[in-house]
MOPAC internal coordinates of N, CA, C and O (Angstrom, degrees):
PM7 1SCF
backbone

  N    0.0000 0     0.00 0     0.00 0    0    0    0
  C    1.4455 1     0.00 0     0.00 0    1    0    0
  C    1.5596 1   111.90 1     0.00 0    2    1    0
  O    1.2310 1   120.29 1   140.00 1    3    2    1
  N    1.3425 1   117.05 1   -40.00 1    3    2    1
  C    1.4383 1   120.35 1   178.38 1    5    3    2
  C    1.5134 1   111.10 1   -65.04 1    6    5    3
  O    1.2310 1   121.44 1   136.97 1    7    6    5
  N    1.3492 1   114.85 1   -43.03 1    7    6    5
  C    1.4590 1   119.14 1   178.57 1    9    7    6
  C    1.4853 1   113.26 1   -67.73 1   10    9    7
  O    1.2310 1   119.59 1   148.31 1   11   10    9
  N    1.3262 1   118.38 1   -31.69 1   11   10    9
  C    1.4472 1   122.04 1   175.39 1   13   11   10
  C    1.5037 1   111.43 1   -61.29 1   14   13   11
  O    1.2310 1   120.16 1   137.37 1   15   14   13
  N    1.3181 1   117.31 1   -42.63 1   15   14   13
  C    1.4590 1   122.68 1   177.56 1   17   15   14
  C    1.5109 1   111.40 1   -61.18 1   18   17   15
  O    1.2310 1   120.51 1   135.77 1   19   18   17
  N    1.3680 1   116.64 1   -44.23 1   19   18   17
  C    1.4384 1   120.54 1   179.75 1   21   19   18
  C    1.5412 1   111.07 1   -65.35 1   22   21   19
  O    1.2310 1   120.12 1   136.76 1   23   22   21
  N    1.3183 1   117.38 1   -43.24 1   23   22   21
  C    1.4650 1   121.35 1   178.24 1   25   23   22
  C    1.5357 1   112.47 1   -65.16 1   26   25   23
  O    1.2310 1   121.68 1   137.44 1   27   26   25
  N    1.3176 1   114.40 1   -42.56 1   27   26   25
  C    1.4682 1   120.09 1  -179.05 1   29   27   26
  C    1.5176 1   111.89 1   -59.71 1   30   29   27
  O    1.2310 1   119.97 1   144.31 1   31   30   29
  N    1.2822 1   117.65 1   -35.69 1   31   30   29
  C    1.4967 1   122.31 1  -178.19 1   33   31   30
  C    1.5237 1   113.04 1   -98.16 1   34   33   31
  O    1.2310 1   121.05 1   173.47 1   35   34   33
  N    1.3150 1   115.59 1    -6.53 1   35   34   33
  C    1.4644 1   119.75 1   178.56 1   37   35   34
  C    1.5010 1   113.75 1    67.74 1   38   37   35
  O    1.2310 1   121.17 1  -148.87 1   39   38   37
  N    1.3442 1   115.37 1    31.13 1   39   38   37
  C    1.4759 1   119.24 1   179.91 1   41   39   38
  C    1.5253 1   111.35 1   -69.46 1   42   41   39
  O    1.2310 1   121.33 1   -37.70 1   43   42   41
  N    1.3016 1   115.07 1   142.30 1   43   42   41
  C    1.4722 1   124.42 1   178.26 1   45   43   42
  C    1.5137 1   110.36 1  -113.69 1   46   45   43
  O    1.2310 1   120.61 1     2.59 1   47   46   45
  N    1.3017 1   116.44 1  -177.41 1   47   46   45
  C    1.4505 1   120.82 1   177.35 1   49   47   46
  C    1.5402 1   109.32 1   -62.69 1   50   49   47
  O    1.2310 1   120.96 1   -42.69 1   51   50   49
  N    1.2868 1   115.77 1   137.31 1   51   50   49
  C    1.4675 1   122.56 1   178.25 1   53   51   50
  C    1.5051 1   111.28 1   -81.15 1   54   53   51
  O    1.2310 1   120.46 1   -37.29 1   55   54   53
  N    1.3056 1   116.72 1   142.71 1   55   54   53
  C    1.4805 1   121.81 1   172.08 1   57   55   54
  C    1.5368 1   109.33 1   -79.82 1   58   57   55
  O    1.2310 1   120.96 1   137.49 1   59   58   57
  N    1.3441 1   115.76 1   -42.51 1   59   58   57
  C    1.4629 1   121.68 1  -178.18 1   61   59   58
  C    1.5142 1   109.12 1  -142.54 1   62   61   59
  O    1.2310 1   121.63 1   -44.05 1   63   62   61
  N    1.3655 1   114.48 1   135.95 1   63   62   61
  C    1.4603 1   120.77 1   176.65 1   65   63   62
  C    1.5271 1   106.27 1  -124.88 1   66   65   63
  O    1.2310 1   121.25 1   -55.26 1   67   66   65
  N    1.3457 1   115.21 1   124.74 1   67   66   65
  C    1.4732 1   121.89 1  -179.73 1   69   67   66
  C    1.5403 1   107.74 1  -100.11 1   70   69   67
  O    1.2310 1   120.25 1   -63.32 1   71   70   69
  N    1.3275 1   117.13 1   116.68 1   71   70   69
  C    1.4185 1   121.53 1   179.21 1   73   71   70
  C    1.5110 1   107.87 1   -97.78 1   74   73   71
  O    1.2310 1   120.52 1   -75.84 1   75   74   73
  N    1.3347 1   116.61 1   104.16 1   75   74   73
  C    1.4808 1   123.61 1  -176.84 1   77   75   74
  C    1.5168 1   107.71 1  -136.88 1   78   77   75
  O    1.2310 1   121.86 1  -116.17 1   79   78   77
  N    1.3325 1   114.04 1    63.83 1   79   78   77
  C    1.4795 1   118.62 1  -174.48 1   81   79   78
  C    1.5077 1   112.07 1  -117.23 1   82   81   79
  O    1.2310 1   118.72 1   165.45 1   83   82   81
  N    1.3351 1   120.04 1   -14.55 1   83   82   81
  C    1.4409 1   124.77 1   167.87 1   85   83   82
  C    1.5126 1   118.94 1    72.40 1   86   85   83
  O    1.2310 1   119.29 1   170.07 1   87   86   85
  N    1.3169 1   118.96 1    -9.93 1   87   86   85
  C    1.4741 1   119.79 1   179.87 1   89   87   86
  C    1.5397 1   108.53 1  -123.81 1   90   89   87
  O    1.2310 1   121.69 1   -28.57 1   91   90   89
  N    1.3298 1   114.37 1   151.43 1   91   90   89
  C    1.4650 1   119.62 1  -179.48 1   93   91   90
  C    1.5545 1   111.43 1   -58.14 1   94   93   91
  O    1.2310 1   120.71 1   128.82 1   95   94   93
  N    1.3287 1   116.25 1   -51.18 1   95   94   93
  C    1.4767 1   119.90 1  -172.26 1   97   95   94
  C    1.5531 1   111.82 1   -66.42 1   98   97   95
  O    1.2310 1   120.70 1   139.85 1   99   98   97
  N    1.3280 1   116.27 1   -40.15 1   99   98   97
  C    1.4618 1   117.56 1   179.24 1  101   99   98
  C    1.5076 1   111.39 1   -72.21 1  102  101   99
  O    1.2310 1   119.57 1   147.78 1  103  102  101
  N    1.3306 1   118.42 1   -32.22 1  103  102  101
  C    1.4521 1   120.32 1   176.09 1  105  103  102
  C    1.5268 1   108.91 1   -65.54 1  106  105  103
  O    1.2310 1   120.34 1   134.98 1  107  106  105
  N    1.3394 1   116.95 1   -45.02 1  107  106  105
  C    1.4414 1   120.27 1  -179.37 1  109  107  106
  C    1.5367 1   110.51 1   -62.35 1  110  109  107
  O    1.2310 1   120.07 1   134.67 1  111  110  109
  N    1.3014 1   117.47 1   -45.33 1  111  110  109
  C    1.4575 1   122.55 1  -177.89 1  113  111  110
  C    1.5150 1   111.05 1   -61.71 1  114  113  111
  O    1.2310 1   120.97 1   135.80 1  115  114  113
  N    1.3404 1   115.75 1   -44.20 1  115  114  113
  C    1.4774 1   118.81 1   179.08 1  117  115  114
  C    1.5129 1   111.50 1   -63.36 1  118  117  115
  O    1.2310 1   119.87 1   132.18 1  119  118  117
  N    1.3340 1   117.85 1   -47.82 1  119  118  117
  C    1.4555 1   119.74 1   179.63 1  121  119  118
  C    1.5356 1   111.97 1   -65.10 1  122  121  119
  O    1.2310 1   120.67 1   139.53 1  123  122  121
  N    1.3017 1   116.33 1   -40.47 1  123  122  121
  C    1.4609 1   118.83 1  -179.43 1  125  123  122
  C    1.5188 1   109.93 1   -63.53 1  126  125  123
  O    1.2310 1   119.70 1   139.77 1  127  126  125
  N    1.3080 1   118.18 1   -40.23 1  127  126  125
  C    1.4772 1   121.77 1   177.61 1  129  127  126
  C    1.5125 1   112.51 1   -60.93 1  130  129  127
  O    1.2310 1   120.79 1   131.60 1  131  130  129
  N    1.3626 1   116.10 1   -48.40 1  131  130  129
  C    1.4623 1   117.89 1  -173.79 1  133  131  130
  C    1.5584 1   112.20 1   -71.02 1  134  133  131
  O    1.2310 1   120.62 1   153.15 1  135  134  133
  N    1.3483 1   116.43 1   -26.85 1  135  134  133
  C    1.4671 1   118.00 1   178.18 1  137  135  134
  C    1.5566 1   109.98 1   -85.10 1  138  137  135
  O    1.2310 1   119.97 1   144.05 1  139  138  137
  N    1.2950 1   117.67 1   -35.95 1  139  138  137
  C    1.4832 1   120.47 1   179.37 1  141  139  138
  C    1.5370 1   110.68 1   -65.54 1  142  141  139
  O    1.2310 1   120.39 1   148.64 1  143  142  141
  N    1.3047 1   116.86 1   -31.36 1  143  142  141
  C    1.4835 1   119.81 1  -175.48 1  145  143  142
  C    1.5226 1   112.12 1   -96.74 1  146  145  143
  O    1.2310 1   119.37 1   172.29 1  147  146  145
  N    1.2901 1   118.81 1    -7.71 1  147  146  145
  C    1.4760 1   122.18 1  -177.22 1  149  147  146
  C    1.5359 1   114.61 1    82.53 1  150  149  147
  O    1.2310 1   121.02 1  -171.08 1  151  150  149
  N    1.3397 1   115.65 1     8.92 1  151  150  149
  C    1.4384 1   118.11 1   177.98 1  153  151  150
  C    1.5353 1   109.12 1   -65.58 1  154  153  151
  O    1.2310 1   121.52 1   140.83 1  155  154  153
  N    1.3654 1   114.69 1   -39.17 1  155  154  153
  C    1.4764 1   121.06 1   171.30 1  157  155  154
  C    1.5050 1   106.70 1   -96.80 1  158  157  155
  O    1.2310 1   120.82 1   -52.54 1  159  158  157
  N    1.3286 1   116.03 1   127.46 1  159  158  157
  C    1.4463 1   123.14 1  -176.87 1  161  159  158
  C    1.5238 1   107.60 1  -151.24 1  162  161  159
  O    1.2310 1   119.05 1    -6.58 1  163  162  161
  N    1.3295 1   119.42 1   173.42 1  163  162  161
  C    1.4538 1   119.91 1   177.97 1  165  163  162
  C    1.5401 1   111.07 1   -50.64 1  166  165  163
  O    1.2310 1   122.79 1   -49.49 1  167  166  165
  N    1.3533 1   112.27 1   130.51 1  167  166  165
  C    1.4368 1   118.75 1  -178.48 1  169  167  166
  C    1.5407 1   113.15 1   104.70 1  170  169  167
  O    1.2310 1   120.26 1   158.00 1  171  170  169
  N    1.3112 1   117.10 1   -22.00 1  171  170  169
  C    1.4753 1   121.63 1  -179.25 1  173  171  170
  C    1.5096 1   108.84 1   -73.82 1  174  173  171
  O    1.2310 1   120.82 1   -44.31 1  175  174  173
  N    1.3113 1   116.04 1   135.69 1  175  174  173
  C    1.4652 1   123.02 1   173.07 1  177  175  174
  C    1.5151 1   110.06 1   -94.32 1  178  177  175
  O    1.2310 1   120.58 1   -44.73 1  179  178  177
  N    1.3313 1   116.50 1   135.27 1  179  178  177
  C    1.4764 1   121.70 1   178.49 1  181  179  178
  C    1.4809 1   108.51 1  -123.32 1  182  181  179
  O    1.2310 1   120.36 1   -57.61 1  183  182  181
  N    1.3286 1   116.91 1   122.39 1  183  182  181
  C    1.4532 1   123.10 1   179.06 1  185  183  182
  C    1.5079 1   111.91 1  -112.54 1  186  185  183
  O    1.2310 1   121.33 1   -40.52 1  187  186  185
  N    1.3166 1   115.05 1   139.48 1  187  186  185
  C    1.4839 1   122.00 1   178.05 1  189  187  186
  C    1.4899 1   110.46 1  -112.66 1  190  189  187
  O    1.2310 1   120.67 1   -55.02 1  191  190  189
  N    1.3309 1   116.33 1   124.98 1  191  190  189
  C    1.4386 1   123.42 1   174.91 1  193  191  190
  C    1.5387 1   109.33 1   -74.36 1  194  193  191
  O    1.2310 1   119.92 1   -40.94 1  195  194  193
  N    1.3048 1   117.76 1   139.06 1  195  194  193
  C    1.4692 1   122.98 1   172.14 1  197  195  194
  C    1.5239 1   113.44 1    60.25 1  198  197  195
  O    1.2310 1   119.16 1  -151.33 1  199  198  197
  N    1.3335 1   119.20 1    28.67 1  199  198  197
  C    1.4704 1   122.38 1   179.58 1  201  199  198
  C    1.5082 1   111.41 1   -55.38 1  202  201  199
  O    1.2310 1   119.61 1   126.13 1  203  202  201
  N    1.3159 1   118.36 1   -53.87 1  203  202  201
  C    1.4827 1   120.36 1  -172.28 1  205  203  202
  C    1.5050 1   110.43 1   -80.83 1  206  205  203
  O    1.2310 1   119.20 1   142.24 1  207  206  205
  N    1.3565 1   119.13 1   -37.76 1  207  206  205
  C    1.4438 1   119.77 1  -176.54 1  209  207  206
  C    1.5199 1   112.20 1   -61.58 1  210  209  207
  O    1.2310 1   119.59 1   148.10 1  211  210  209
  N    1.3123 1   118.38 1   -31.90 1  211  210  209
  C    1.4666 1   121.83 1   176.83 1  213  211  210
  C    1.5353 1   109.49 1   -64.81 1  214  213  211
  O    1.2310 1   120.47 1   137.39 1  215  214  213
  N    1.3246 1   116.71 1   -42.61 1  215  214  213
  C    1.4742 1   120.21 1   179.92 1  217  215  214
  C    1.5076 1   110.81 1   -64.84 1  218  217  215
  O    1.2310 1   120.45 1   138.68 1  219  218  217
  N    1.3141 1   116.75 1   -41.32 1  219  218  217
  C    1.4716 1   120.41 1   177.97 1  221  219  218
  C    1.5061 1   110.83 1   -65.77 1  222  221  219
  O    1.2310 1   120.49 1   140.17 1  223  222  221
  N    1.3463 1   116.67 1   -39.83 1  223  222  221
  C    1.4549 1   121.02 1   179.31 1  225  223  222
  C    1.5452 1   110.86 1   -61.87 1  226  225  223
  O    1.2310 1   120.68 1   144.27 1  227  226  225
  N    1.3268 1   116.31 1   -35.73 1  227  226  225
  C    1.4552 1   121.17 1   179.73 1  229  227  226
  C    1.5199 1   112.30 1   -80.37 1  230  229  227
  O    1.2310 1   120.72 1   175.45 1  231  230  229
  N    1.3651 1   116.23 1    -4.55 1  231  230  229
  C    1.4607 1   123.41 1   179.13 1  233  231  230
  C    1.5299 1   111.00 1    55.66 1  234  233  231
  O    1.2310 1   120.94 1  -128.27 1  235  234  233
  N    1.3131 1   115.80 1    51.73 1  235  234  233
  C    1.4658 1   120.91 1  -179.95 1  237  235  234
  C    1.4950 1   108.83 1  -139.09 1  238  237  235
  O    1.2310 1   121.62 1   -22.89 1  239  238  237
  N    1.3143 1   114.50 1   157.11 1  239  238  237
  C    1.4967 1   119.98 1   173.96 1  241  239  238
  C    1.5284 1   110.33 1  -105.58 1  242  241  239
  O    1.2310 1   121.19 1  -175.55 1  243  242  241
  N    1.3414 1   115.34 1     4.45 1  243  242  241
  C    1.4627 1   119.98 1   178.82 1  245  243  242
  C    1.5350 1   109.18 1   -81.83 1  246  245  243
  O    1.2310 1   120.74 1   -72.24 1  247  246  245
  N    1.3203 1   116.19 1   107.76 1  247  246  245
  C    1.4679 1   122.10 1  -175.64 1  249  247  246
  C    1.5353 1   111.13 1   -57.02 1  250  249  247
  O    1.2310 1   120.58 1   151.27 1  251  250  249
  N    1.3484 1   116.50 1   -28.73 1  251  250  249
  C    1.4519 1   119.26 1  -173.47 1  253  251  250
  C    1.5335 1   112.43 1  -100.89 1  254  253  251
  O    1.2310 1   119.91 1  -161.82 1  255  254  253
  N    1.2968 1   117.78 1    18.18 1  255  254  253
  C    1.4833 1   119.93 1   179.03 1  257  255  254
  C    1.5095 1   111.12 1   -85.65 1  258  257  255
  O    1.2310 1   119.35 1   157.14 1  259  258  257
  N    1.3121 1   118.85 1   -22.86 1  259  258  257
  C    1.4711 1   122.63 1  -176.26 1  261  259  258
  C    1.5312 1   109.66 1   -95.50 1  262  261  259
  O    1.2310 1   121.12 1   -16.60 1  263  262  261
  N    1.3419 1   115.47 1   163.40 1  263  262  261
  C    1.4638 1   120.27 1  -175.21 1  265  263  262
  C    1.5151 1   115.15 1   -57.92 1  266  265  263
  O    1.2310 1   118.36 1   125.83 1  267  266  265
  N    1.3028 1   120.74 1   -54.17 1  267  266  265
  C    1.4473 1   124.37 1  -178.79 1  269  267  266
  C    1.5434 1   111.56 1   -55.86 1  270  269  267
  O    1.2310 1   120.87 1   122.81 1  271  270  269
  N    1.3355 1   115.94 1   -57.19 1  271  270  269
  C    1.4717 1   118.42 1   179.52 1  273  271  270
  C    1.5197 1   114.51 1   -60.61 1  274  273  271
  O    1.2310 1   120.48 1   143.59 1  275  274  273
  N    1.3482 1   116.70 1   -36.41 1  275  274  273
  C    1.4625 1   119.92 1   179.52 1  277  275  274
  C    1.5077 1   111.75 1   -65.27 1  278  277  275
  O    1.2310 1   120.50 1   133.55 1  279  278  277
  N    1.3180 1   116.66 1   -46.45 1  279  278  277
  C    1.4600 1   119.86 1   179.05 1  281  279  278
  C    1.5285 1   112.11 1   -67.45 1  282  281  279
  O    1.2310 1   120.23 1   145.89 1  283  282  281
  N    1.3162 1   117.17 1   -34.11 1  283  282  281
  C    1.4849 1   122.58 1   174.75 1  285  283  282
  C    1.5349 1   108.21 1   -56.26 1  286  285  283
  O    1.2310 1   120.39 1   130.02 1  287  286  285
  N    1.3203 1   116.86 1   -49.98 1  287  286  285
  C    1.4529 1   122.34 1   178.89 1  289  287  286
  C    1.5412 1   111.97 1   -62.80 1  290  289  287
  O    1.2310 1   120.64 1   132.41 1  291  290  289
  N    1.3243 1   116.38 1   -47.59 1  291  290  289
  C    1.4682 1   119.92 1   179.36 1  293  291  290
  C    1.5020 1   113.98 1   -59.61 1  294  293  291
  O    1.2310 1   120.41 1   136.79 1  295  294  293
  N    1.3151 1   116.82 1   -43.21 1  295  294  293
  C    1.4817 1   122.69 1  -179.66 1  297  295  294
  C    1.5388 1   108.24 1   -67.47 1  298  297  295
  O    1.2310 1   119.84 1   138.48 1  299  298  297
  N    1.3527 1   117.90 1   -41.52 1  299  298  297
  C    1.4462 1   119.72 1   179.01 1  301  299  298
  C    1.5397 1   110.06 1   -60.84 1  302  301  299
  O    1.2310 1   121.25 1   137.67 1  303  302  301
  N    1.3482 1   115.21 1   -42.33 1  303  302  301
  C    1.5218 1   119.01 1   178.12 1  305  303  302
  C    1.4986 1   110.81 1   -64.91 1  306  305  303
  O    1.2310 1   119.99 1   134.77 1  307  306  305
  N    1.3442 1   117.62 1   -45.23 1  307  306  305
  C    1.4692 1   122.50 1  -177.26 1  309  307  306
  C    1.5167 1   113.63 1   -61.29 1  310  309  307
  O    1.2310 1   120.24 1   137.88 1  311  310  309
  N    1.3254 1   117.14 1   -42.12 1  311  310  309
  C    1.4579 1   122.57 1  -174.28 1  313  311  310
  C    1.5491 1   113.00 1  -103.54 1  314  313  311
  O    1.2310 1   119.60 1   177.03 1  315  314  313
  N    1.3153 1   118.37 1    -2.97 1  315  314  313
  C    1.4429 1   121.06 1  -179.43 1  317  315  314
  C    1.5409 1   111.66 1    65.39 1  318  317  315
  O    1.2310 1   120.83 1  -126.76 1  319  318  317
  N    1.3261 1   116.02 1    53.24 1  319  318  317
  C    1.4695 1   122.34 1  -171.32 1  321  319  318
  C    1.5328 1   109.59 1  -100.40 1  322  321  319
  O    1.2310 1   120.54 1   -41.57 1  323  322  321
  N    1.3161 1   116.57 1   138.43 1  323  322  321
  C    1.4491 1   124.34 1   164.84 1  325  323  322
  C    1.5293 1   108.52 1  -100.28 1  326  325  323
  O    1.2310 1   119.87 1   -61.12 1  327  326  325
  N    1.3092 1   117.86 1   118.88 1  327  326  325
  C    1.4564 1   124.73 1  -174.06 1  329  327  326
  C    1.5350 1   111.05 1  -118.33 1  330  329  327
  O    1.2310 1   118.23 1   -97.36 1  331  330  329
  N    1.3395 1   120.97 1    82.64 1  331  330  329
  C    1.4557 1   118.28 1   176.22 1  333  331  330
  C    1.5182 1   111.72 1   -63.36 1  334  333  331
  O    1.2310 1   120.10 1   -37.97 1  335  334  333
  N    1.3100 1   117.41 1   142.03 1  335  334  333
  C    1.4669 1   122.73 1   175.33 1  337  335  334
  C    1.5105 1   107.65 1   -74.67 1  338  337  335
  O    1.2310 1   121.25 1   -51.94 1  339  338  337
  N    1.3316 1   115.21 1   128.06 1  339  338  337
  C    1.4797 1   122.12 1   179.47 1  341  339  338
  C    1.5372 1   109.51 1  -100.26 1  342  341  339
  O    1.2310 1   120.58 1   136.22 1  343  342  341
  N    1.3401 1   116.49 1   -43.78 1  343  342  341
  C    1.4538 1   119.15 1  -178.37 1  345  343  342
  C    1.4987 1   109.08 1  -161.53 1  346  345  343
  O    1.2310 1   120.54 1   -17.61 1  347  346  345
  N    1.3093 1   116.57 1   162.39 1  347  346  345
  C    1.4420 1   120.76 1   177.34 1  349  347  346
  C    1.5002 1   114.87 1    97.43 1  350  349  347
  O    1.2310 1   120.33 1    14.76 1  351  350  349
  N    1.3228 1   116.98 1  -165.24 1  351  350  349
  C    1.4580 1   122.10 1  -172.48 1  353  351  350
  C    1.5251 1   114.74 1   -83.51 1  354  353  351
  O    1.2310 1   120.50 1  -146.55 1  355  354  353
  N    1.3121 1   116.65 1    33.45 1  355  354  353
  C    1.4683 1   120.96 1   175.70 1  357  355  354
  C    1.5232 1   109.71 1  -101.13 1  358  357  355
  O    1.2310 1   119.58 1   177.53 1  359  358  357
  N    1.3338 1   118.40 1    -2.47 1  359  358  357
  C    1.4490 1   123.89 1   175.20 1  361  359  358
  C    1.5294 1   108.87 1  -145.09 1  362  361  359
  O    1.2310 1   121.30 1   -20.90 1  363  362  361
  N    1.3129 1   115.12 1   159.10 1  363  362  361
  C    1.4759 1   119.72 1   178.83 1  365  363  362
  C    1.5218 1   110.83 1   -69.84 1  366  365  363
  O    1.2310 1   119.74 1   -47.75 1  367  366  365
  N    1.3215 1   118.09 1   132.25 1  367  366  365
  C    1.4699 1   121.43 1   175.99 1  369  367  366
  C    1.5432 1   108.96 1   -73.07 1  370  369  367
  O    1.2310 1   120.80 1   -30.82 1  371  370  369
  N    1.2885 1   116.07 1   149.18 1  371  370  369
  C    1.4707 1   121.47 1   175.32 1  373  371  370
  C    1.5386 1   107.65 1   -61.35 1  374  373  371
  O    1.2310 1   120.85 1   -51.48 1  375  374  373
  N    1.3252 1   115.99 1   128.52 1  375  374  373
  C    1.4432 1   119.27 1   179.66 1  377  375  374
  C    1.5061 1   116.25 1    87.23 1  378  377  375
  O    1.2310 1   120.29 1   170.32 1  379  378  377
  N    1.3476 1   117.05 1    -9.68 1  379  378  377
  C    1.4540 1   119.90 1   179.97 1  381  379  378
  C    1.5241 1   111.50 1    99.92 1  382  381  379
  O    1.2310 1   120.71 1   -16.20 1  383  382  381
  N    1.3115 1   116.26 1   163.80 1  383  382  381
  C    1.4561 1   122.42 1  -178.85 1  385  383  382
  C    1.5159 1   110.20 1   -61.03 1  386  385  383
  O    1.2310 1   122.33 1   -41.42 1  387  386  385
  N    1.3404 1   113.13 1   138.58 1  387  386  385
  C    1.4719 1   124.12 1   178.27 1  389  387  386
  C    1.5272 1   112.85 1    56.98 1  390  389  387
  O    1.2310 1   120.59 1  -151.69 1  391  390  389
  N    1.3195 1   116.47 1    28.31 1  391  390  389
  C    1.4647 1   122.40 1   178.97 1  393  391  390
  C    1.5171 1   109.45 1  -114.38 1  394  393  391
  O    1.2310 1   120.94 1  -103.92 1  395  394  393
  N    1.2971 1   115.80 1    76.08 1  395  394  393
  C    1.4731 1   120.96 1   176.72 1  397  395  394
  C    1.4871 1   112.48 1    83.69 1  398  397  395
  O    1.2310 1   120.87 1    12.76 1  399  398  397
  N    1.3028 1   115.93 1  -167.24 1  399  398  397
  C    1.4460 1   124.49 1  -172.86 1  401  399  398
  C    1.5535 1   110.71 1   -85.81 1  402  401  399
  O    1.2310 1   120.63 1   -55.95 1  403  402  401
  N    1.2862 1   116.39 1   124.05 1  403  402  401
  C    1.4630 1   121.03 1   177.74 1  405  403  402
  C    1.5178 1   109.23 1  -152.02 1  406  405  403
  O    1.2310 1   120.74 1   -37.95 1  407  406  405
  N    1.3150 1   116.20 1   142.05 1  407  406  405
  C    1.4629 1   120.78 1   178.81 1  409  407  406
  C    1.5199 1   110.58 1   -64.56 1  410  409  407
  O    1.2310 1   119.74 1   165.08 1  411  410  409
  N    1.3455 1   118.11 1   -14.92 1  411  410  409
  C    1.4521 1   122.22 1  -179.55 1  413  411  410
  C    1.5299 1   112.25 1  -107.05 1  414  413  411
  O    1.2310 1   119.53 1  -162.93 1  415  414  413
  N    1.3169 1   118.50 1    17.07 1  415  414  413
  C    1.4690 1   121.99 1  -179.00 1  417  415  414
  C    1.5210 1   108.95 1  -104.02 1  418  417  415
  O    1.2310 1   120.03 1  -116.54 1  419  418  417
  N    1.3017 1   117.55 1    63.46 1  419  418  417
  C    1.4227 1   122.73 1   179.76 1  421  419  418
  C    1.5356 1   110.48 1  -154.39 1  422  421  419
  O    1.2310 1   120.15 1   -19.38 1  423  422  421
  N    1.3453 1   117.32 1   160.62 1  423  422  421
  C    1.4663 1   118.69 1  -177.25 1  425  423  422
  C    1.5217 1   113.31 1   -81.38 1  426  425  423
  O    1.2310 1   120.22 1   162.04 1  427  426  425
  N    1.3040 1   117.19 1   -17.96 1  427  426  425
  C    1.4615 1   119.54 1   178.82 1  429  427  426
  C    1.5337 1   110.42 1   -85.38 1  430  429  427
  O    1.2310 1   120.31 1   -14.12 1  431  430  429
  N    1.2941 1   117.02 1   165.88 1  431  430  429
  C    1.4605 1   121.27 1   176.19 1  433  431  430
  C    1.5194 1   110.05 1  -135.14 1  434  433  431
  O    1.2310 1   120.32 1   -40.52 1  435  434  433
  N    1.3115 1   117.00 1   139.48 1  435  434  433
  C    1.4580 1   121.99 1   178.88 1  437  435  434
  C    1.5414 1   108.58 1  -126.56 1  438  437  435
  O    1.2310 1   122.70 1   -52.75 1  439  438  437
  N    1.3540 1   112.44 1   127.25 1  439  438  437
  C    1.4742 1   120.23 1  -179.14 1  441  439  438
  C    1.5213 1   108.56 1  -119.13 1  442  441  439
  O    1.2310 1   121.17 1   -26.72 1  443  442  441
  N    1.3275 1   115.37 1   153.28 1  443  442  441
  C    1.4684 1   120.66 1   172.92 1  445  443  442
  C    1.5148 1   107.62 1  -107.54 1  446  445  443
  O    1.2310 1   120.40 1   -43.98 1  447  446  445
  N    1.2948 1   116.84 1   136.02 1  447  446  445
  C    1.4582 1   120.57 1   173.73 1  449  447  446
  C    1.5246 1   106.26 1   -75.30 1  450  449  447
  O    1.2310 1   120.99 1   -65.53 1  451  450  449
  N    1.3483 1   115.71 1   114.47 1  451  450  449
  C    1.4777 1   118.84 1  -178.07 1  453  451  450
  C    1.5175 1   109.44 1   -94.79 1  454  453  451
  O    1.2310 1   120.92 1   127.44 1  455  454  453
  N    1.3371 1   115.85 1   -52.56 1  455  454  453
  C    1.4797 1   119.09 1   177.70 1  457  455  454
  C    1.5115 1   109.09 1  -136.55 1  458  457  455
  O    1.2310 1   121.09 1   -28.01 1  459  458  457
  N    1.3281 1   115.53 1   151.99 1  459  458  457
  C    1.4726 1   120.74 1   173.94 1  461  459  458
  C    1.5124 1   107.20 1  -128.38 1  462  461  459
  O    1.2310 1   120.74 1   -61.32 1  463  462  461
  N    1.3159 1   116.19 1   118.68 1  463  462  461
  C    1.4884 1   120.38 1  -178.73 1  465  463  462
  C    1.5214 1   113.01 1    71.05 1  466  465  463
  O    1.2310 1   120.50 1   -31.97 1  467  466  465
  N    1.2882 1   116.65 1   148.03 1  467  466  465
  C    1.4378 1   120.69 1   172.05 1  469  467  466
  C    1.5106 1   115.17 1    87.89 1  470  469  467
  O    1.2310 1   119.59 1   146.77 1  471  470  469
  N    1.3148 1   118.38 1   -33.23 1  471  470  469
  C    1.4668 1   121.18 1  -176.57 1  473  471  470
  C    1.5213 1   110.72 1  -107.75 1  474  473  471
  O    1.2310 1   121.00 1    -1.58 1  475  474  473
  N    1.3206 1   115.70 1   178.42 1  475  474  473
  C    1.4798 1   118.35 1   175.13 1  477  475  474
  C    1.4829 1   113.72 1   -68.09 1  478  477  475
  O    1.2310 1   120.13 1   -37.48 1  479  478  477
  N    1.3217 1   117.36 1   142.52 1  479  478  477
  C    1.4656 1   123.31 1   177.41 1  481  479  478
  C    1.5408 1   107.95 1   -72.85 1  482  481  479
  O    1.2310 1   120.74 1   -45.35 1  483  482  481
  N    1.3236 1   116.19 1   134.65 1  483  482  481
  C    1.4486 1   121.35 1   177.12 1  485  483  482
  C    1.5066 1   107.68 1  -138.39 1  486  485  483
  O    1.2310 1   120.36 1   -61.82 1  487  486  485
  N    1.3307 1   116.91 1   118.18 1  487  486  485
  C    1.4996 1   120.65 1  -177.98 1  489  487  486
  C    1.5272 1   110.64 1   -77.10 1  490  489  487
  O    1.2310 1   120.05 1   162.05 1  491  490  489
  N    1.3415 1   117.50 1   -17.95 1  491  490  489
  C    1.4779 1   119.18 1   177.24 1  493  491  490
  C    1.4749 1   114.06 1    79.99 1  494  493  491
  O    1.2310 1   119.17 1  -171.50 1  495  494  493
  N    1.3239 1   119.19 1     8.50 1  495  494  493
  C    1.4628 1   123.61 1  -174.60 1  497  495  494
  C    1.5334 1   108.86 1  -103.60 1  498  497  495
  O    1.2310 1   121.04 1   -60.79 1  499  498  497
  N    1.3424 1   115.62 1   119.21 1  499  498  497
  C    1.4957 1   117.80 1   178.57 1  501  499  498
  C    1.5393 1   111.34 1  -106.76 1  502  501  499
  O    1.2310 1   120.40 1  -171.06 1  503  502  501
  N    1.3139 1   116.85 1     8.94 1  503  502  501
  C    1.4700 1   121.00 1   173.91 1  505  503  502
  C    1.5094 1   111.24 1   -93.25 1  506  505  503
  O    1.2310 1   120.37 1   -30.48 1  507  506  505
  N    1.3266 1   116.89 1   149.52 1  507  506  505
  C    1.4549 1   118.55 1   175.82 1  509  507  506
  C    1.4947 1   110.00 1   -98.40 1  510  509  507
  O    1.2310 1   120.10 1   180.00 1  511  510  509

């Protein structure tokens, strides 16, 4: 059924997918759909709105305690994805947080789909 929808509309691989759905279940469903149908494939960039602010709100340093980060991990495990961090709060900014201009000094996170299946899973998160 998912593939029928993709074929019916002639959808191709996405260059960028913005995940701004705010709930665990809708984040999981959106990611599951794009990987099950091939809309997200190697080369696709995936951005998460409010990645870091949710973690701060929950008062935790566990990156996978919040909805977006948790579903990111679960989808990576399910599909065998390597997700290098491209920008945002998935890596330490040069000079530390809020210390000047850095591609990693923001609350959002952007990952690139490097591999799907067959290779080692990599969540792309270098923060603890």
